[in-house]
N, C-alpha and C positions, 0 to 999 in steps of 0.2 A: 787833733783839730779834729773837725766836723767833718762827718765823710764825702760831702756835696764841694766844702773850702780843699780839703784837701787832694779828689778827682782833680779838681779846678790849675793846683796848683801844678801835680804831674803834669796836661796837662799842655801848663804857660812853656815851660821845666822838657819836654819831651818835643816842644814848639822849636824851642831856642836851640835846644843842642844839634838838631836837625839843620836849622836854619844858619849854627854859623861851623857843623860836622865837628861841634868839638868830642869827646868821652867824659864819661860822667863816674862819677865814681856812689850808688848807694851806701848805707851804713841804717842800718833794719835789723829790727824781728819779722818786720807783719811781710809775711812767705810771699803772698795775694800780690802787695806791691811790687815782689822784689820778680814777679812774672809776668809781669804786664809792663817792667818797664827795660829790664833787663837782655842786655841778650848770652850772658857770662853771669855764675854768678858764684861767692868763696865761702861756704861753712865756717865760721871756725866758736874755737870754743876756750872759753880758757884762751883765747894770747894766742892757736897753735891754731893752721889752715886745718880741718875734720874732712876735709872734699871740694872741690874746682873744677869748673866746666859747666857747656853749653849749659843755657837753666833749663830747655828740654831735655836735656838727657838729665840731669840729676835730678831732677824732680820725677820720673818715668824707670830711672835705670839706678833707685838711691843705691850708695854702698857701705853709707858713713852709721852708725846707729844714735848717733846725732840726729845728724837731717830728716832720716825714718826720722822718729821723737817728735821735729817740728813739723813737718809733714802731715802726721796725725794726730799732733796738740789741733791744727786749721779746722775749723769748721765745714764740710761737705752740706753741701741742699742735695746732691746725687743719694742722699740713704734718704728708708723711712722713717717715717717724726718717733721719737722716744725708743728705735733702733737699734742705737748704738751711742756713748760717750762719748765724748774727744777725751784722748786719750793725752795722760799729764808725766813727762820726764819724772818718776821717779828721785828724792839724792834729792843731795845738796851742791853748788857750784863749790871747786879749793875752793881754799883758801890760799888768797893768791900773792899771801907773806913772803913763803915760800915754793917754788917749785916745784909740782909736780913728778911723780917718779911716772915712769914707766903712758904711757895714755893718759892724759887729763880727761876722759870719761870713762871709762874704765869703773871705777866704781857707781854710777848709774846708771851703766850698760850693762842690760839682759842676756848680750852676747859675750862678754866676755872672755877671755883665753887669758892664763894665766902671763902669758907671756906681755900681755896687754898692760897688766900691772908689774912689768918687771922692764923694759922698755919703748924709749918711746914711739910710737908708729910713722916712716919716712912717710912723703908727696908721693904719694909712686901711681903711673896710670895700672883703670882698671883695665881688668881683661874681660874680655868677649865684650867690647863695648866704642863707645863715642873713642877715636885715637884723643880729645882733646882733654879726658874726662880723670879725672883726680881725686884719688881719694888715700887716706894716711886710713889705714885699720889692716889688725892683724889674723879678722876671720871676715868672715868668705860670708858677706851679710843674706848672699840669695841662699844659699845653705841653709842657713843657720833662722831662718823669715817660716820657711819649708817647713823644718823640723820645729818650730816654738812659731806659731802667728804674733806680733808684738806686741799685739793686746795682752794676751797670754803670756808673754813675757813679760814684759812689767808690773801681772797681777802677784810671780815671785813665783 
């Protein structure tokens, strides 16, 4: 959709939601839309929930590398022109004809541990964070990013 038409449709839907007091489920790849519309976000990859929680918690205290990759791929206005390039998530999505073993994002995750390849992580509450924020990951993303920033990690 044209950006103007999209904004008009979103405002209309928000108005109807508020007037009718109803909940809405949005399925989108546009995290900018999610940020402006949703109270809660659920990030999925290969049919599995990778991270879930209040939008602010998930965007500001990201705990899953896939979520971080999505956020890093968004254009930003607060950076100097030419200072950085958009980050892309390397690799390809898994073949969904067979159920992936372990974390489905492991082949594309620069922070994957051996356990990620062998065992599917359960969705569990994050440590030291919003009590409604959940993540499916075997690694500590905050520590991993301190050791090797995402942009650098994605370059190999």
